C-alpha positions in Angstrom: 0.0 0.1 -0.2 1.4 3.3 -1.1 1.5 6.4 1.4 -1.8 7.1 3.1 -3.3 10.4 3.2 -3.6 11.9 6.7 -7.4 12.5 6.2 -8.1 8.9 5.8 -6.0 8.0 8.7 -8.1 10.6 10.5 -11.2 9.2 9.3 -10.2 5.4 10.5 -9.2 6.8 14.0 -12.4 8.4 14.3 -14.7 5.4 13.4 -12.4 3.4 15.9 -13.0 5.7 18.5 -16.4 4.8 19.0 -15.6 0.9 19.2 -16.5 -0.3 23.0 -13.6 0.0 25.2 -13.9 -3.4 26.3 -13.8 -5.5 23.2 -10.8 -6.5 21.4 -10.3 -6.4 17.7 -8.9 -9.5 15.8 -6.9 -8.8 12.5 -6.2 -12.2 11.0 -3.3 -13.6 11.8 -2.0 -10.4 13.4 -3.9 -11.5 16.5 -5.9 -9.4 18.7 -5.7 -5.9 20.0 -7.1 -3.4 22.0 -8.9 -0.3 20.7 -6.2 2.1 21.9 -3.3 -0.5 20.4 -5.1 -0.4 16.9 -5.5 3.2 17.0 -1.7 3.7 17.5 -1.1 1.3 15.0 -3.2 3.3 12.4 -1.3 6.7 13.6 2.1 4.7 12.9 0.7 3.7 9.6 2.6 0.4 10.2 1.3 -2.7 8.7 -1.0 -3.7 11.3 -2.6 -0.1 10.7 -2.3 -0.2 7.2 -4.3 -3.7 7.1 -7.1 -2.0 9.5 -7.1 1.3 7.1 -7.9 -1.4 4.4 -10.8 -2.8 5.9 -12.5 0.2 7.3 -12.1 1.6 3.9 -13.5 -1.1 2.2 -16.7 -1.4 4.7 -17.1 2.5 3.6 -17.0 1.6 -0.1 -19.5 -1.0 0.3 -21.8 0.9 2.7 -21.8 3.5 -0.3 -22.4 1.1 -2.7 -25.6 0.4 -0.9 -24.2 -3.5 -0.4 -25.7 -3.5 3.1 -29.2 -2.3 2.2 -29.8 -4.5 -0.7 -32.8 -6.9 -0.1 -32.3 -10.2 -1.8 -34.9 -11.0 -4.4 -35.0 -14.9 -3.4 -33.0 -17.4 -1.0 -30.7 -18.2 -3.9 -29.2 -14.3 -3.8 -28.2 -14.6 -0.3 -25.0 -16.8 -1.2 
């Protein structure tokens, strides 16, 4: 991943700040992290931070496309 725009980092941090304090975040093979730990990784834009940014940006893109609000036409559309 190339250099990440400061506005994107700030956006992801703002979204992460709303996560519950008592829940850990699992990032695949990287393991589990507290909210504060993951925010620091995003600030540092290290490998884990970049992965979290990628996940958040993909989520926001899908939201924009309406993927989460589309109603399936039949049971076959659920897969």
